[in-house]
C-alpha positions in Angstrom: -15.7 100.6 90.3 -16.8 99.1 86.9 -13.9 100.7 85.1 -11.4 98.7 87.0 -10.4 95.0 86.3 -8.0 92.4 87.5 -6.1 92.8 84.2 -5.7 95.6 81.6 -4.6 99.2 82.0 -7.3 100.3 84.5 -6.5 99.0 87.9 -7.3 99.7 91.6 -5.4 98.5 94.6 -6.7 99.1 98.0 -4.8 98.7 101.3 -7.1 98.0 104.3 -6.8 96.9 107.9 -9.8 95.3 109.6 -12.2 96.8 107.0 -10.7 100.3 107.3 -9.3 101.8 104.0 -5.8 102.9 104.6 -5.1 104.0 101.0 -5.4 103.2 97.4 -3.5 103.5 94.0 -5.3 103.4 90.7 -4.9 104.0 87.0 -7.6 105.5 84.9 -7.9 106.7 81.3 -5.8 109.9 80.8 -8.1 111.5 78.3 -11.1 110.4 76.2 -9.5 111.2 72.8 -8.3 108.1 70.8 -4.8 109.4 70.6 -4.4 108.9 74.4 -5.8 105.3 74.6 -2.4 104.0 75.5 -1.9 106.5 78.3 -3.2 106.3 81.9 -3.3 108.7 84.8 -2.2 107.2 88.0 -3.3 108.5 91.4 -2.7 107.6 95.0 -4.6 108.4 98.2 -3.5 107.8 101.8 -5.9 108.2 104.8 -4.8 110.8 107.4 -2.2 109.3 109.7 -1.1 106.7 107.1 1.7 108.8 105.5 5.5 108.4 106.0 5.3 104.7 106.7 6.0 103.3 103.2 2.4 102.4 102.4 2.3 104.8 99.4 5.5 103.3 98.0 4.1 99.8 98.3 0.8 100.7 96.7 2.6 102.4 93.8 5.0 99.5 93.4 2.1 97.1 93.2 0.3 99.3 90.6 3.3 99.8 88.4 4.2 96.1 88.5 0.7 95.2 87.4 0.9 97.8 84.6 4.3 96.6 83.4 2.9 94.1 81.0 0.3 96.4 79.5 0.7 98.2 76.2 1.0 101.7 77.6 3.1 104.5 76.3 3.2 106.5 79.5 1.4 107.3 82.7 0.7 110.7 84.2 0.7 111.2 87.9 -1.1 114.1 89.5 -0.5 115.4 93.0 -2.0 118.2 95.0 0.4 120.8 96.3 0.1 119.4 99.9 1.2 116.0 98.8 3.2 116.8 95.6 6.7 116.1 96.9 5.9 112.6 98.3 3.8 111.7 95.3 6.5 112.8 92.8 9.2 111.1 94.8 7.2 107.8 94.8 6.6 108.2 91.0 10.3 108.6 90.3 11.4 105.8 92.6 8.9 103.5 90.9 10.4 104.3 87.4 8.1 107.1 86.4 9.0 110.7 85.5 7.7 114.0 86.6 6.6 116.2 83.7 5.1 119.1 85.7 5.1 120.5 89.2 2.9 123.2 90.7 
């Protein structure tokens, strides 16, 4: 957790209920090369049974609002095939863009 902070481009937001993690959204360095220092990769995780209730959208909204004031050129969102459609949909509805689908 040391790479995350309350400010800056690398953030972590966790949704929990009574100590149980429901999901999280985070931003991490996209690549180690200096050319990518203003780029982040965003990711989201929802615990089984926590999908289709708006939690992912709220987590992404919180993350992207926090990143809005940062000096970033772009963020890249990755999604597994099983969750790709929801993840890509959340990214687009939060102002992001899809650059690749698999």
